[in-house]
C-alpha positions in Angstrom: 0.0 0.2 0.3 2.7 2.4 -1.0 0.1 5.5 -1.9 1.9 7.8 -3.9 0.5 11.0 -2.2 0.8 14.6 -4.2 -0.2 17.5 -2.7 -1.7 19.5 -5.9 -4.1 21.6 -6.6 -7.1 20.0 -8.8 -5.9 22.3 -12.2 -2.3 21.1 -12.1 -0.3 18.2 -13.0 1.6 16.2 -10.8 4.2 13.6 -10.3 4.5 10.9 -7.8 6.8 9.1 -6.2 6.6 5.4 -7.6 8.1 2.3 -6.0 10.4 0.9 -8.2 10.7 -3.1 -8.7 14.5 -3.1 -7.6 16.6 -0.7 -5.7 16.3 2.9 -6.3 18.0 6.1 -4.7 16.2 7.3 -1.9 15.9 10.7 -3.6 14.9 9.6 -7.0 11.6 11.4 -8.0 9.7 9.2 -11.1 7.6 11.0 -13.2 3.7 9.9 -13.2 2.1 12.2 -14.9 -1.4 12.9 -13.2 -3.8 12.6 -16.7 -7.1 14.5 -14.8 -4.9 17.5 -14.8 -4.1 19.8 -17.6 -1.3 22.0 -16.3 2.0 20.4 -15.5 3.7 21.2 -12.2 6.0 18.6 -10.0 5.0 17.6 -6.9 6.7 20.5 -4.7 4.6 22.9 -7.2 1.0 21.5 -5.8 -1.3 23.0 -3.8 -3.9 20.0 -2.8 -3.9 16.5 -2.2 -3.5 13.9 -5.1 -2.7 10.5 -4.7 -2.1 8.2 -7.5 -1.9 4.1 -7.5 0.2 2.6 -10.3 2.2 -0.2 -11.1 2.9 -3.4 -8.3 1.3 -1.1 -5.7 -2.0 -0.9 -8.0 -1.3 -4.8 -8.5 -1.2 -5.9 -4.8 -4.0 -4.0 -3.9 -6.3 -5.0 -6.3 -10.0 -5.6 -5.2 -13.2 -7.0 -6.8 -14.5 -3.6 -6.4 -12.6 0.5 -6.6 -13.4 1.2 -3.1 -11.8 -1.6 -1.5 -8.7 -1.1 -4.0 -8.5 2.1 -2.7 -9.0 1.7 0.7 -5.5 1.7 2.4 -5.3 4.9 0.0 -4.5 8.0 3.1 -7.4 9.5 3.1 -9.4 7.3 1.1 -12.1 4.6 2.5 -14.9 2.5 1.1 -18.4 2.3 1.5 -18.3 -1.3 1.6 -21.8 -3.0 0.9 -19.8 -6.5 0.7 -17.5 -7.7 -1.6 -19.7 -6.9 -4.5 -19.9 -3.0 -3.9 -17.6 -0.5 -2.8 -17.7 2.9 -3.8 -15.0 5.4 -2.3 -15.4 7.7 0.4 -13.4 10.7 0.1 -12.8 12.5 3.5 -16.2 11.5 4.9 -17.9 12.0 1.7 -19.1 9.7 -0.9 -22.1 8.9 -3.2 -23.0 11.8 -5.5 -20.4 14.1 -4.0 -17.5 12.2 -5.5 -17.6 11.8 -9.2 -15.8 8.5 -10.6 -14.5 8.5 -14.0 -12.9 6.4 -16.7 -9.9 8.5 -18.7 -11.5 11.8 -17.3 -14.9 10.8 -18.0 -18.2 9.9 -16.2 -18.3 5.9 -15.7 -22.8 6.7 -15.9 -23.6 3.9 -14.0 -26.2 4.0 -11.3 -23.7 3.7 -8.1 -24.8 7.3 -6.8 -28.2 5.9 -6.6 -27.7 3.7 -3.6 -24.7 2.1 -2.3 -25.5 -1.6 -2.9 -24.9 -1.0 -6.8 -21.4 -1.5 -8.1 -18.9 1.2 -10.0 -18.4 0.0 -13.2 -14.9 1.6 -13.3 -13.0 -1.7 -13.0 -9.5 -1.7 -11.6 -7.8 -4.7 -13.8 -6.9 -3.1 -16.6 -6.1 0.2 -15.5 -2.6 1.6 -15.5 -3.0 4.2 -12.7 -5.7 5.0 -10.5 -5.7 9.3 -9.4 -7.6 10.2 -6.2 -8.6 13.8 -6.3 -9.4 14.6 -2.2 -11.5 17.8 -1.6 -13.3 19.8 -4.5 -12.6 19.6 -7.8 -15.3 21.1 -9.4 -13.6 23.4 -11.5 -12.4 20.5 -13.7 -15.6 17.8 -13.2 -18.5 19.8 -12.5 -21.3 19.9 -9.8 -20.7 16.4 -9.0 -17.4 16.6 -7.8 -18.0 18.7 -4.6 -15.7 16.2 -2.7 -13.2 14.6 -4.7 -12.5 12.6 -7.9 -11.0 8.9 -8.5 -9.8 8.6 -12.4 -9.2 5.5 -13.5 -7.1 5.5 -16.1 -6.5 2.7 -18.7 -5.2 2.5 -22.1 -7.9 2.1 -24.7 -7.2 5.4 -26.6 -3.8 5.3 -27.5 -2.0 8.2 -27.5 1.3 7.0 -28.5 3.0 5.7 -31.5 4.1 1.6 -31.4 5.9 -0.6 -32.8 5.3 -4.3 -32.5 3.4 -5.5 -30.1 3.6 -5.4 -25.9 1.3 -6.2 -23.1 0.6 -8.4 -19.9 -1.5 -11.0 -19.0 -2.0 -11.1 -14.8 -3.7 -14.3 -13.5 -4.7 -14.2 -9.7 -6.9 -16.8 -7.0 -7.7 -15.6 -3.7 -8.4 -18.3 -1.0 -11.2 -16.1 1.2 -14.1 -16.4 -1.9 -12.4 -19.2 -4.0 -11.8 -16.2 -6.2 -10.4 -16.2 -9.6 -9.0 -12.9 -11.8 -8.0 -12.9 -15.0 -6.4 -9.9 -17.1 -4.9 -8.8 -20.3 -3.9 -5.9 -22.0 -2.3 -5.6 -25.2 -0.3 -2.9 -27.5 0.5 -2.7 -31.1 0.8 -0.7 -33.9 2.5 0.9 -36.7 3.9 3.5 -38.3 1.3 6.4 -36.9 -1.5 4.1 -36.3 -1.5 2.0 -32.9 -4.1 -0.3 -31.5 -5.3 -1.3 -27.6 -7.0 -4.4 -26.7 -7.9 -5.1 -23.2 -9.8 -7.9 -21.5 -10.8 -9.1 -17.5 -12.7 -12.4 -16.3 -13.5 -12.2 -12.0 -15.7 -15.2 -10.5 -15.7 -15.9 -6.7 -17.6 -17.7 -4.4 -19.5 -16.6 -1.1 -17.0 -15.4 0.9 -15.4 -16.6 4.3 -16.0 -14.9 7.5 -14.3 -15.3 11.3 -17.4 -15.6 12.8 -21.3 -14.9 12.1 -22.5 -12.0 9.9 -24.7 -10.7 12.2 -23.6 -8.9 14.4 -26.2 -10.7 17.3 -26.8 -13.9 15.6 -29.7 -15.8 16.2 -30.2 -19.2 16.5 -30.4 -20.1 13.2 -27.5 -18.6 11.8 -24.6 -20.4 10.7 -20.8 -19.3 11.1 -18.6 -19.3 8.5 -19.6 -17.3 5.3 -21.5 -14.4 4.1 -24.2 -15.4 2.1 -24.9 -14.5 -1.3 -21.7 -12.3 -2.4 -20.4 -14.7 -5.0 -19.5 -12.2 -7.8 -19.5 -13.2 -11.6 -17.7 -10.2 -14.1 -16.2 -9.5 -17.4 -15.4 -7.2 -19.9 -13.1 -6.1 -22.7 -12.0 -2.6 -24.2 -10.9 -2.5 -28.4 -9.1 0.6 -29.2 -7.4 2.4 -32.2 -5.9 5.1 -32.8 -3.8 7.8 -35.5 -0.9 9.6 -34.5 0.3 12.3 -36.0 3.1 15.2 -35.7 0.4 17.5 -34.5 -3.1 15.6 -34.4 -3.7 12.4 -32.4 -7.5 11.0 -32.8 -8.1 7.6 -31.1 -11.3 5.7 -30.8 -12.5 2.9 -28.2 -15.3 0.9 -27.5 -16.0 -1.6 -24.5 -18.3 -3.7 -23.2 -18.6 -4.9 -19.0 -21.0 -7.5 -17.7 -21.5 -8.0 -13.8 -23.5 -10.1 -12.2 -23.5 -10.5 -8.2 -25.6 -11.0 -4.7 -26.7 -8.8 -2.8 -26.1 -9.4 1.0 -29.5 -10.6 2.9 -31.1 -8.3 4.9 -29.3 -4.4 5.5 -30.0 -1.0 6.2 -29.9 1.8 3.2 -29.9 5.1 5.3 -28.1 8.0 7.0 -28.4 7.2 10.6 -28.4 3.8 10.4 -31.1 0.8 11.6 -30.8 -2.5 9.6 -34.1 -4.0 8.0 -34.3 -7.6 7.4 -35.2 -9.0 4.0 -37.5 -11.9 3.3 -36.2 -15.0 4.3 -36.1 -16.2 0.7 -33.7 -16.3 -2.4 -31.2 -13.5 -2.3 -31.5 -10.2 -4.2 -29.2 -10.7 -7.2 -28.1 -7.7 -9.2 -27.4 -7.7 -12.9 -25.4 -5.2 -14.9 -24.6 -4.5 -18.7 -22.7 -1.4 -19.9 -21.5 -0.6 -23.3 -19.3 2.2 -24.1 -17.7 4.3 -26.7 -14.7 6.9 -25.9 -13.2 9.2 -28.2 -9.9 11.7 -28.1 -8.3 13.9 -30.3 -5.3 16.4 -29.7 -4.5 19.2 -31.5 -0.8 20.3 -30.9 0.1 24.0 -32.1 -2.6 24.8 -33.6 -1.6 28.5 -33.9 -2.9 31.6 -33.2 -3.3 32.0 -29.6 -3.4 28.5 -28.7 -0.9 25.7 -27.7 -2.7 23.2 -27.9 -6.7 21.7 -28.1 -8.1 18.8 -26.8 -11.2 16.7 -26.9 -12.8 13.8 -24.9 -16.4 12.4 -25.9 -18.4 9.3 -24.6 -21.3 7.7 -25.1 -22.6 5.3 -22.3 -25.7 2.8 -22.8 -26.0 1.1 -19.0 -28.9 -1.1 -17.8 -28.6 -2.7 -14.1 -31.6 -5.0 -13.1 -32.7 -5.6 -9.0 -33.7 -9.4 -9.2 -35.5 -10.9 -6.0 -36.9 -14.5 -5.8 -35.8 -14.7 -9.4 -38.2 -12.4 -10.4 -36.8 -8.9 -11.7 -38.2 -6.0 -9.6 -36.2 -3.4 -11.4 -34.2 -2.5 -14.2 -32.3 0.6 -13.9 -31.0 2.5 -17.6 -28.7 5.1 -18.1 -27.5 6.3 -21.7 -25.6 9.2 -21.5 -23.3 11.4 -24.1 -20.8 13.7 -22.6 -18.4 15.9 -24.0 -15.1 18.1 -23.2 -13.5 20.7 -25.1 -10.4 22.3 -23.5 -7.7 24.4 -24.7 -4.3 25.8 -23.9 -3.5 29.5 -24.4 0.2 30.7 -24.9 1.5 32.8 -22.0 0.4 36.2 -21.4 2.5 38.3 -18.9 3.6 34.8 -17.1 0.3 33.6 -16.8 -0.4 29.7 -17.8 -4.1 29.4 -19.2 -6.3 27.0 -19.7 -10.2 27.5 -20.9 -12.8 24.8 -21.3 -16.3 23.7 -21.6 -18.4 20.5 -20.8 -21.9 19.2 -22.2 -23.3 16.3 -20.9 -26.9 14.8 -21.7 -28.3 12.2 -19.1 -31.6 10.1 -20.1 -32.1 7.8 -16.6 -34.9 5.7 -15.9 -35.7 2.6 -13.4 -38.6 0.3 -15.0 -40.6 -2.0 -12.9 -43.6 -2.6 -10.5 -40.7 -1.8 -7.7 -39.1 1.2 -9.7 -38.5 4.1 -6.9 -36.8 6.6 -9.5 -38.9 8.3 -12.4 -37.7 8.8 -16.0 -35.7 12.2 -16.3 -33.9 13.6 -18.5 -30.7 15.7 -16.8 -28.9 18.0 -19.2 -25.3 19.8 -17.9 -23.5 22.4 -19.6 -20.4 24.1 -18.1 -17.5 26.8 -18.9 -14.6 27.3 -16.7 -11.1 29.2 -16.9 -7.7 28.3 -15.0 -4.7 30.1 -14.2 -1.3 29.9 -12.9 1.7 32.3 -12.2 5.1 32.0 -10.8 6.4 34.8 -8.5 9.5 34.6 -7.3 9.3 31.5 -4.2 5.0 31.5 -4.7 3.2 29.6 -7.5 -0.3 31.0 -7.6 -3.2 28.8 -9.0 -7.0 30.4 -8.9 -9.6 29.0 -11.3 -13.1 29.6 -12.3 -16.5 27.5 -13.5 -19.7 28.1 -14.3 -22.5 25.1 -14.6 -25.9 24.4 -15.6 -27.9 21.5 -14.4 -32.2 21.0 -15.8 -33.6 17.8 -14.7 -37.2 17.1 -16.9 -38.8 14.6 -14.8 -41.4 12.4 -17.0 -44.0 12.5 -14.1 -46.8 11.2 -16.5 -44.8 7.4 -16.8 -44.4 7.3 -13.4 -47.4 6.0 -11.5 -45.8 5.7 -8.0 -46.2 9.9 -7.9 -49.2 10.6 -5.5 -48.8 14.5 -7.3 -46.6 15.2 -10.0 -43.6 17.3 -9.0 -41.8 20.0 -11.1 -38.3 19.9 -13.1 -36.0 21.8 -11.2 -32.6 23.8 -12.9 -29.7 24.9 -10.7 -27.1 27.3 -11.9 -23.9 26.6 -10.0 -20.5 28.4 -9.7 -17.0 27.2 -8.4 -13.5 29.3 -7.6 -10.5 28.7 -6.0 -7.5 30.0 -4.7 -4.2 28.5 -4.0 -1.1 29.4 -3.0 2.5 27.3 -3.1 5.6 29.1 -1.3 8.6 26.9 -1.8 11.0 27.5 1.5 13.9 25.4 0.0 14.3 23.0 -3.1 13.1 20.2 -1.3 10.1 21.5 0.7 6.9 23.8 0.3 4.2 25.2 2.1 1.0 25.2 0.4 -2.8 26.7 0.6 -5.9 26.3 -1.2 -9.6 27.7 -0.7 -12.4 27.1 -2.4 -15.9 27.3 -3.0 -17.6 24.9 -4.6 -21.7 24.2 -5.4 -23.4 20.7 -6.2 -27.2 20.5 -7.2 -29.2 17.6 -6.3 -29.5 14.8 -8.6 -32.3 13.3 -10.1 -32.5 10.2 -7.1 -32.6 13.2 -4.3 -35.2 15.1 -5.8 -38.1 12.8 -7.5 -37.5 9.5 -6.0 -40.5 7.7 -4.4 -40.7 3.9 -4.0 -39.4 1.0 -2.9 -35.7 0.4 -3.2 -35.1 -3.5 -3.3 -31.5 -3.6 -3.2 -31.7 -1.2 0.3 -34.5 -2.2 2.1 -36.4 0.7 2.0 -39.0 3.2 0.5 -37.1 6.8 -0.4 -38.7 9.9 -1.3 -37.2 12.5 -2.3 -36.6 15.9 -1.8 -39.5 17.4 -4.2 -42.1 16.2 -1.6 -43.6 17.3 1.7 -45.1 14.6 4.1 -48.1 16.0 6.4 -51.2 14.5 8.3 -54.6 14.7 8.6 -57.0 12.8 10.9 -54.0 10.4 11.2 -53.3 9.8 7.7 -49.9 10.8 5.5 -50.6 13.6 3.3 -48.5 14.1 0.2 -47.8 17.5 -1.1 -45.1 18.6 -3.8 -42.2 21.5 -3.1 -39.6 23.3 -4.4 -38.4 24.7 -1.4 -34.7 22.8 -1.8 -31.4 24.5 -2.3 -28.1 23.2 -4.2 -25.0 22.0 -1.6 -22.1 25.1 -1.0 -18.8 24.0 0.2 -16.3 26.5 1.3 -13.3 24.1 1.7 -9.8 25.3 3.0 -6.7 22.8 2.8 -3.3 23.6 4.2 0.0 21.9 3.8 3.4 20.9 4.4 5.8 18.6 2.6 9.3 18.1 2.9 12.3 15.7 1.9 15.3 14.8 4.2 17.8 12.9 3.0 16.3 9.3 4.2 12.9 10.6 4.7 9.4 12.3 3.3 7.2 13.9 5.0 3.2 15.2 3.6 0.9 16.3 5.4 -2.6 18.3 5.5 -4.9 19.7 7.2 -8.7 20.7 5.9 -11.7 22.4 6.6 -15.2 21.8 4.8 -18.4 24.1 5.5 -21.5 22.7 3.7 -24.6 24.5 3.4 -27.6 22.7 2.7 -26.1 19.4 3.2 -28.3 16.8 1.4 -28.9 13.4 3.7 -31.5 11.0 4.5 -33.7 11.5 7.3 -35.8 8.6 9.2 -39.6 9.9 8.6 -40.8 7.2 11.4 -43.2 6.1 9.2 -43.1 2.8 7.5 -44.6 1.4 4.0 -46.6 -1.4 4.4 -49.9 -3.1 2.6 -49.2 -0.7 -0.3 -49.6 2.9 1.6 -47.1 5.3 3.8 -48.8 5.2 7.4 -47.6 5.3 11.2 -45.4 2.4 12.7 -48.1 2.0 14.8 -50.6 1.2 12.2 -47.9 -1.2 10.1 -49.5 -4.8 9.9 -48.1 -7.0 13.1 -48.9 -10.6 11.8 -46.7 -12.8 9.6 -46.4 -10.2 7.1 -44.9 -7.3 9.3 -41.5 -8.2 8.1 -42.4 -6.9 4.5 -42.5 -3.6 5.9 -40.1 -0.9 4.7 -39.0 2.0 7.2 -39.7 5.6 4.7 -36.5 7.7 4.6 -36.6 11.1 3.1 -33.7 13.7 1.5 -33.4 16.6 3.9 -31.0 19.3 4.0 -29.0 20.9 7.2 -25.5 22.5 7.2 -22.6 20.1 7.7 -18.8 20.9 8.9 -16.2 18.3 8.4 -12.7 19.0 9.2 -9.2 16.4 10.1 -5.7 15.7 8.8 -3.9 13.3 6.5 -0.1 12.5 7.2 2.3 10.1 5.5 6.0 9.9 6.6 8.6 7.6 4.6 11.9 7.0 5.9 14.4 4.7 4.5 16.4 2.7 7.1 19.2 1.7 4.7 19.2 0.5 0.7 16.9 -2.6 1.8 14.8 -1.7 4.6 11.6 1.4 4.2 9.2 2.4 6.5 6.0 4.1 5.9 3.7 5.8 8.7 0.2 7.0 7.7 -2.8 8.3 9.5 -6.1 10.1 8.5 -9.1 11.5 10.3 -12.3 13.4 9.8 -15.1 14.9 12.0 -18.3 15.6 10.7 -21.0 17.7 12.6 -24.6 19.0 11.1 -26.0 22.1 12.4 -27.7 21.2 14.9 -24.6 19.6 16.9 -25.7 16.1 15.8 -23.3 13.7 13.8 -22.9 12.9 10.3 -23.7 9.5 10.1 -21.4 6.7 8.9 -18.1 8.2 9.3 -15.1 6.7 9.2 -12.6 6.7 12.3 -9.3 7.6 12.9 -7.4 5.4 11.8 -3.2 4.4 11.8 -1.0 2.3 9.3 2.1 1.3 9.4 4.8 -0.3 6.7 8.1 -2.4 7.0 9.3 -2.7 2.9 12.0 -5.0 2.4 14.0 -4.9 -1.3 16.8 -7.1 -2.1 18.3 -8.3 -5.8 14.9 -9.2 -6.6 12.5 -9.6 -3.7 10.5 -7.1 -2.3 8.2 -7.9 0.7 6.0 -5.6 2.6 4.0 -5.9 6.2 1.2 -3.9 6.9 -0.4 -3.3 10.0 -3.3 -1.3 9.7 -5.3 -0.2 13.4 -9.3 1.4 12.7 -10.4 2.9 15.9 -14.1 2.4 17.5 -16.5 5.1 16.2 -18.6 6.3 18.7 -19.5 9.5 17.5 -22.7 8.4 15.9 -26.1 9.5 14.4 -29.1 9.4 16.4 -30.3 5.5 14.9 -26.8 4.5 14.5 -24.5 2.0 16.8 -20.5 2.3 17.9 -18.6 0.5 16.0 -15.5 -1.6 17.8 -12.4 -0.6 16.4 -10.1 -3.4 14.6 -6.3 -4.2 13.4 -5.6 -6.0 10.3 -2.4 -7.3 9.4 -1.5 -7.9 5.9 2.2 -9.5 4.6 2.7 -9.6 0.9 5.8 -10.9 -1.5 6.7 -10.1 -4.9 9.5 -11.9 -7.0 10.4 -10.4 -10.2 11.7 -13.1 -12.5 13.5 -11.6 -16.4 13.5 -14.1 -18.9 14.0 -13.9 -22.3 11.0 -12.3 -23.8 8.8 -12.0 -20.9 9.6 -10.9 -17.1 7.6 -12.6 -14.6 6.3 -11.2 -11.5 5.0 -13.0 -9.0 2.8 -12.3 -6.0 1.6 -13.9 -2.5 0.0 -12.0 0.0 -1.7 -12.9 3.2 -4.8 -10.6 4.0 -5.9 -10.4 7.8 -4.0 -12.7 9.2 -5.1 -12.2 12.3 -8.6 -13.2 11.4 -9.9 -10.5 13.1 -14.1 -9.7 12.8 -13.6 -6.4 11.0 -17.0 -3.9 10.7 -16.7 -1.1 8.8 -18.9 1.9 9.9 -19.6 3.7 6.8 -20.9 0.8 5.6 -24.6 0.4 5.4 -24.1 -3.5 6.1 -21.6 -3.1 8.9 -23.9 -5.2 11.4 -24.8 -8.0 8.8 -21.4 -8.0 6.9 -18.1 -8.2 8.4 -15.0 -8.2 6.2 -13.8 -11.5 5.0 -11.4 -13.3 7.6 -8.1 -14.3 7.1 -6.8 -15.4 3.2 -4.3 -16.0 0.9 -3.9 -14.7 -2.8 -1.2 -15.8 -4.8 -0.8 -14.6 -8.8 1.7 -13.9 -11.6 1.7 -11.1 -14.1 3.9 -11.8 -17.3 4.9 -8.8 -19.2 6.2 -8.7 -22.7 
């Protein structure tokens, strides 16, 4: 888990320390370009935190979900809906506040609609994953108020290739009898280049140290978490023409994913587990077709250094299957385009101007659909600037977005009354400064104002969510009461979120050590969350809990949760310290913490606790070994309906062996996970009382590169 932490403004490129497969000079800096940023700067010339996971580090941390792959990155946790669906949590924020993109373009799945929906940005064929911690709305618009995760792969060729090169990776993990195969191939001749990749993953229900439930009944069997098997596959094919001034590439991809949704869980901010009917488990079945386009024009003349364009079309479908029957099918069709230009310097100022357009057609079909068909159009323009003045580097930018939701109320029978369409205009701006103390250390500060429009599900949800076990109501409705009967009406009293975020950091490198540290303060006005209404849905209507059935059908009632707003404050720290003992031994320590409160002094739910980790690395010849010990402390700062979560310690040991052969290089991997066999429950998970982390397991694998 050697996370490469950069302290970079989201408008700047950055470079990272990368772990070499053999011995390296302690002061060597390897240039890993952060592709999600249009302006290039070094590690010391940057202002807010970015992390990069690549190479052997990425391979060693590979997991079934994107959130679990990034879980050991400082400042990042996983929402962990079992091993089947885990989204990244950055500084306590997740869901629609964290934008997951593939090569800078939205993955366009349904992961923001519910925590039981898997992210389609698979890491198996990625070359690197970039995590922008903190507001990134300047580049990515309204949905990036909390951060961005960019999964970078090679599907869009950008460099000339002679002959064929690539890799084949296979891995087996014992905790779930998981088999993982992945391949990457690149080739070309002259100005033409092509790329092909694919992956396959299959696993059974995973092993756990004890019982799935924190309070098991007498009929529960220990040792396995039922209904957590995964069967997923995908491929990508791309081709490109790389000329002297122009690069043009096109890629198509497909992903298929079927996974079980663990049997009883709650889905709401102030958690209270809800048991699903004890019948066949709920399944999710995902399919996605994706097309991406790249166009780069270097030195076009006039005022421009370069002009860049990225485009994507995504067709996504996701069915929730209960008792063998499809209850809901989510369909998401998205077209997205990004165009930006680098300008020639004016009076020392480097400038980037850009625009973005996105059209989303989202619908949920079925008797248990809980969101109406909605078309969302997002349009944005932005400007980024930076200027070096002596030891101070100034970085600033601004962006304006317009977001319009058009709801098809006529084709959604669940609505008791039809809500109005919604239009929001969001404004974002940032000002950052990096002061170079000396050649090896910097102080940095970044102040960002960011705004987020509520997404369609937060506004218009109205119905049962099978995979989540709740009845969800959007903010466009109000719940009243007349003669002890629940009365529903519509409202437009819903505001966009407004974040004011301050980042302060310090980075320094000594002869044998490196230190990255940052503190942050984030005040969010109109913070959107799901609130327990105290009502239940039973017998086809919303009613008071005391009116709900008490016979054998009582287990079929669903708690009613509604999206509400309240101001919130989040603050915390992140620190990494790396010390080279000698040429063979290196140790690394990291810690992160987030504190989050609502305006009424209540705790924001599902906030990860304090975390402290230590690693010991050994390198000798072709061997690399690592011992990792991570302590997740208990979480007692909880919301009203949450329960406290005990702390736990995870011990992992891994080793790599590099075997260069005549025509192929082999890298052998072995890793032991949770070797203490701890019963570990993730406080940030909706399933924490019903789905602990996997128990002790061993994974082995080999990667052949040629």
